[in-house]
N, C-alpha and C positions, 0 to 999 in steps of 0.2 A: 504492501500500501504506498504511495509513493503521495507525500505532502508535501506543497507547495508555496509558499509563502507570500501576503502582501500582492495576490495575484489579481489580472485583470480581469475583471467581467466583461470588457467590451464586445467581446464576441461571443458572449453568452446572452443577451438581451436583445430582444429584436428594433429596441431603438437606441441599440447603437452607443449607450452611457459607458463612457470611463470611467467606474468606481474603480477599487480594490475590495478585498476579501481578503482578513489577516491569514485564514487557512483553504484550501483549496482541494480539494475529492474528488477523483473521478472513479465510481465505483461501475463496472462491468458483470457482477454478477452479486448474488443472492448473500452469498458467505461473504462476500469483499464488503456488504453493506453493514452486516451485524457485525461485521468487524470493525469499519467506521464507523460505528455507536456503541461498543461496548470500550474504544477506547478514544471516547471523545476530545480529552487533552482538556485545556481551559477556556479554549473559548465555545459558545451557543452555536447550537446547530443549525441549519438554514437549508434545505431540498432546493435543490436545480433543475429543472428542465427544461423543456424547450427555450427558456427564459421569455414566450411570448405576453403575459399575461402578468406585467410585472413593469412597474418605472422605479427606477434605483435613481436616488436623491440623496444617496450618501454612501461613504467608504463602508461597509458592513466587518462590523467588531464580532465574527462570525466563523466556523468552519462550516464555509460550502462545500455539501456532497453534490456532485455533477450524475444523477438515476442517468446511466446509458446501458442500462439493463437491456439486451434485444431478445427477440425470438418469435415466432408467429404459429403458431398446432392448430391445427385442426380436430378438436375432439370428439365429436359428434356428427353423423348427418343420416339423415331421414329424406324421405322424399320431399316434404316441405321445407328444411330447414337444416341451415347448419349450425353449429356454434363454434368459435373461431375463439382460441385462447390466444392476446396479445402481450408484451411483456412490456415493461411502462415506458422504456428509453428508444422505444418506436417512433419514428417518426410520423403525426397520425396523418399525413395526404399520402405519404407512401402507402400506409394499413389501409385506405379508402380505394386506393387503385389495386391493391390488391385483393380487394373483395370484390372488385368492379373487375376485374382480371376471372376471377372464377363464378362469377354470373353469381354472387352473390350479394341481395339485394338490402336497403335498406339506410345505407350510409350518404349514397350518391350523393343526397344534397348537402350534405357537410362536407364534400370538395372544399379542397384547400385553404380550412382551416389550419392556421401556424402550430406550433405546439407538438409536443408529443404526445403518447396515449393516455401514457401515468397522469396527468393532469385533469385529464379529460371528465371524469367525474365529479372530480372540485368543484367544479366548474358548472356540470351539468349541459356543457357546450352544446347552442344551438347555432341554425341558419332552416332559412325559408321553408321552416310548417315544418321540421323536425329536431328532437333532439337526444341526446344520449342516451336517453332514460326510457324513450322508446325501444331500444334495439338495447341493453344493455341486460344481461343476465344476472351477473356476481361478478365481483372487482374481490383479489387478494392483496391488505397489506399486513403490514408489520409497524406493530407496535413500537413506538421511538421509545419506551425506559427499558422495557422488556427483551425484546427483537424476537416478540413472536408473533405469528403469522395469524393471522384471522381472516375468515373469509366475510364477506359483507353479500347479504342479497338485494335487488335492487330495492326492495320495500327497506331494508335497513337503511339502505343510506338515504332518505327522508328528499326525495331530489323536487326542488321548486326551480323558479325561471331564476336562473343564474348562479343555481345553491344546490346547496347537497351539506349533511351530517358534518363533513368533511371540512368546511368553513365553518361553523357555528360548534356546537359540543367536542368534536372530536380535531378540533383545529388543533395545529401540531402534535399531534400527537402520534399521527400516522404517519407511513409512506408508502401506497398506493405501489404496490409490486406490478402485480397485473389485471386488464380487464378481458372477459368473458361475452362476447357478444350474438344474441340468438339472432342471424340474419337469415332472410328467405330466397326459396330457389324459384327460377322462374317456373307458375306466372306471378311477377311482383305486382306488387299494389302501388303504384307511384306514387311522389304529389307532388303535383306540377301547379297547380292552380294558385302558391306561394307567390307574392314579391311578381319580377319579370322572366319566371321559368317557361310560362306558355309561351308568351310573346316570342323570347328568345329559339325557339323552338318552332317556331309557327314562322319564323323570320327565315329560318334554314331549309322550311319545309320538311320537318319533321312530322306527320301526323300519328303515329303510331312510336312514339320514342322509345329503346330500351335506357335501361338502368347505366350504361354508359354516355349514353346520348343527354341524358338528363345531368349529370355528372355536368359532362363538357358545359352543356348550356349555363351550369353555378358558376362555374370554371370566367367563362368569358364575363359572364354578370362582375362575377367577384373584380377581375383584371382590368374592368373596365370602370370602377370607380376607387380598389385601393391598388395604393400600394407596393410594390415591394420591398418587403423592409432592410433586402440585402442591397436596394440604389438609394432608398429613400425612408429614415429612421420612424418605426412606428409599429405598434402592436394590437395592429387592427381594431375593433371597435374599444373604443374608449371607455363609452358612459352606455351604461344599462337604458333599457326603451323604455318608460316608465309606464307604471298597469297606475291608473287616479279612476275615481268613481263615478260610473254611470252618469250623475246628475253632474259632477264638474264635466262632463265629458258633453252636456250638452247644454250648458251653461259659453261653452268654451266654441259649441260648435253652431252658436247664433254669431258670433262674432269672425271666426274664423270659420265658415263654412267647407273648406277645401280640407282640410284636415284629417287626416287620411286618420285611420281607428282601424285595429282589430279586438274584437272582445272577446274578454276571457268567459262570460256568464254575463247574465242578467244585472251583475251589480259592479261589475270592473271593466274598465275598459285597455287597450296598451295602447299608447301612443308612441310609432317613430322618433327615437331622441334627435337623430339624425333633421328631420322635417323640424323638429322647434327650433333645432341649433341655426340652421339655414334659413329658417324663419325671421329671426331676429338678427339675421344680415350678417353673423358669423362666418361664412362659408367662404374658406380663404384668406380668412382674420389673422396674423401674425405679430407675435411679438418681440423681439428678432427671428434667432434661428428657431424658435417652436411655436407651431403653428398649426389653424384647424385645415385640413386638407382640404383643397379647391373641388375636388371629386368628388369627394364624399366627408359632408362634416360628420358626422362620426366618430371620423379616425384627426387625433391629434397628430404630429409628424415632427421628426428632430431634421430642420435642413441642414443640420451638422453640424454645430458645435453647440447647440442648446446642451442646457445641463438639465436634469434632472428635477430642480429646486423652479426651473422654470416652466419646465413645461408644467410642473405641479400650480404654478402659479398661472399662468394659461388655462388650466384647466377650472379652478377656480372659477378666473373671471368668465367662463363659460357657462356654469354653472349659475354663478350670480344673473350674469344678462339674461339670461332663460325664466328663471325665477318672477324676473321684473317685470317680465313681458307676459310670463302666462299662469304666472301663480303656481306653476308647474316645480316639483324639486328632482335633478337629474340624477342620477349617483354613478358613479365610476366603479365603470366592470371589472377594471386592474386592478389587483395588489398595491399597493404606496409602500414603501420602504424608504 
């Protein structure tokens, strides 16, 4: 086990923020992870996956453990579905491509989401009408204090909108080692009505799409709106889409008739945060090298030399401006350190 001192995390976070960790360890097996936890040393533990859902605002006085445990395994297959176990260090989009190549359906709407598989249950990642909870069977996780491994069913995870038990009661107590998915075999039940998927398929004259067609449509939509973090530092969607009461939505609809909405139930409505930010006049807004992306207002970007603190200041300005205009408080989706 190699322990690196005062190690730069610039290449380990998609914002490209150059902060340093007191200690850095890369683990490639469960045994190496157990060893890194048992011999913790003087610094507290910080777990790092794909680095796509965090904003680093300062140097970390932590032992950063980079989870790079790999492997994809077919556990079971029936006439209707397949159960696939994926280790935490696998790249999420690479795994989605694997499932499409095998003609397993369910993840195609989640194409091109940055990050690793191991962090996907924590956030209950979602896009275009699909969430991780819709396809996850269970996950295995290691308790940090004891290094014991426990299995969590879908119900155990208490999934909510961009939320799970791992962000609440079990925050900083477990490390996800693997995730098992139950995916469909043909004929697949496709979800193409959310967002612009149907329009993209129609534009390409695809009346009866395959899961690969849906995936390619999602990729095209995301690439048209979202910058490549390798070129322009970002972490994808920075803010959650707020959920407001139906009563509040009706009041706002009278003033803003074109406000898009997605009903949750008879009492709650989800509003796109990107629309709110754009209507507040902040699409393309910059404070130095920290900016709101010119094509997708939901995304904050690092134009080169922005610090984490500068991006945090910008995010608070966006939140305050939206609240002042609409009376809606939008929350950050990313972890801020």
